[in-house]
Phi, psi and omega in degrees: 000332183296322183292354178272337184295312177302323181295318178294325179292317179296325180294322179293317179294316179298323179294319178297315181297320181293331177283330179285324186300313177299323181296317178296320179297321179295318178299315180295323187273340185237303189289315183295316177299319181296318177298317180297318178298318179297315179298314180299319179296321180294314181298322180289327184281335183300310177300321180297317178297320181297316181295318180295323180293321180289334181280319188269342184298316181291343185307314180301326180295313177300316180298321179294320180295317181300315180296322178297315180296316180299318178298317180297317180297317179295324178293317178298317179298319179297315180295319178298319178295320178295320179295317181295320180295322179293318178297320179294323181290327181277341181291145178293146180293134180295146178262125179290150181280077181275155179259132181226157172248140180285140181271340179218163173297133192224142175280135179264127182240155180276351175198160178306130176064017181264186182291157182284143175237357179179178180229129180253132182284159177300142182075007175295138182271130180230159177250124184278129182248324183197164178235143179206103173050052176088000178245154180233129176274129186232160172236137180237140180256127181198183183231145174225159178295146178302326188292345182261004182259148174213150182299144175277351179301134182289345178274002183293135177232116186282336186249021180277125181254170176296325178296322180296324179295317183288326181291318183225073184297325179296315181290333183275343184302126178091354180284153180255139179225157170238112186235144168263122185228167176259124178285130178251309182190165171259128183237168175239129186293147174239171185297342181287338182269098180292143181097347176244141176287145180300124180090000182286131181280143178211157175266130170271117186229166176236139180147204000279161179051241183273356179290151182248032184273146174278145183225144169255114181249108185288131183259124175287161179304325184292341182248010183293323179299316178296318182294320180293335181278355183284146175262147179305141182075006176292146176269131182228157175246130181233141164259124188216154177249133183292123175265315180209118182288339180208091185275152174280150007263353188242007172081023179280131180295142177244128178229149176262121183288134173258319175223155182211132175210151179272138178271145179281000000 
């Protein structure tokens, strides 16, 4: 019977080994591969998470700056709008250009309580421009004879002749004159006439008044229609500024026309 016990013991051990072997096989075939897949997935995901964190982390700062700038811009716009509204509220209300008739004969003054510059008859029509402490600034439309007018320009010289221009051309340059002259023709400047631009239109005239001097009167574009309608030998009145009192090569004065009208 003794020889049977070892055999029985080996059989138990073999049975135990045989029962453990399938369990190890199951662990190797199922649990270890799943664990390995999990570890690999974790290792792979860590760099992606790190890169995503480094990329998205500054975003809130930029967003904060953008919100801050937008808020600042809105605040500035709000302040500017309030300032404009305050300025508009404090500005005097504009006066419409209304038409009125005077109820009595009235003295016209250049400023409130200043000296008289004219007299307006009763029922004269005036245009209201502004109000100031009980005074009203007005504009009146009317007509006066040409003969009573003279330029307000401080360079105006009433007694300057063509001979004066030729004698002292430097002193005469830039002076304003009002001359009655005789229209001869409209010409176009060429390079031989110094003091005139090539192609510049000018009136060839004789005068002023009783003088028999030739004159070059430069015509601005705004007066070309009036100049072209003139007939040869017509008498015209010009307000002009001296450009050159004695031009080369023959010493003819050159003037720039400011106003031009035909005399009756």
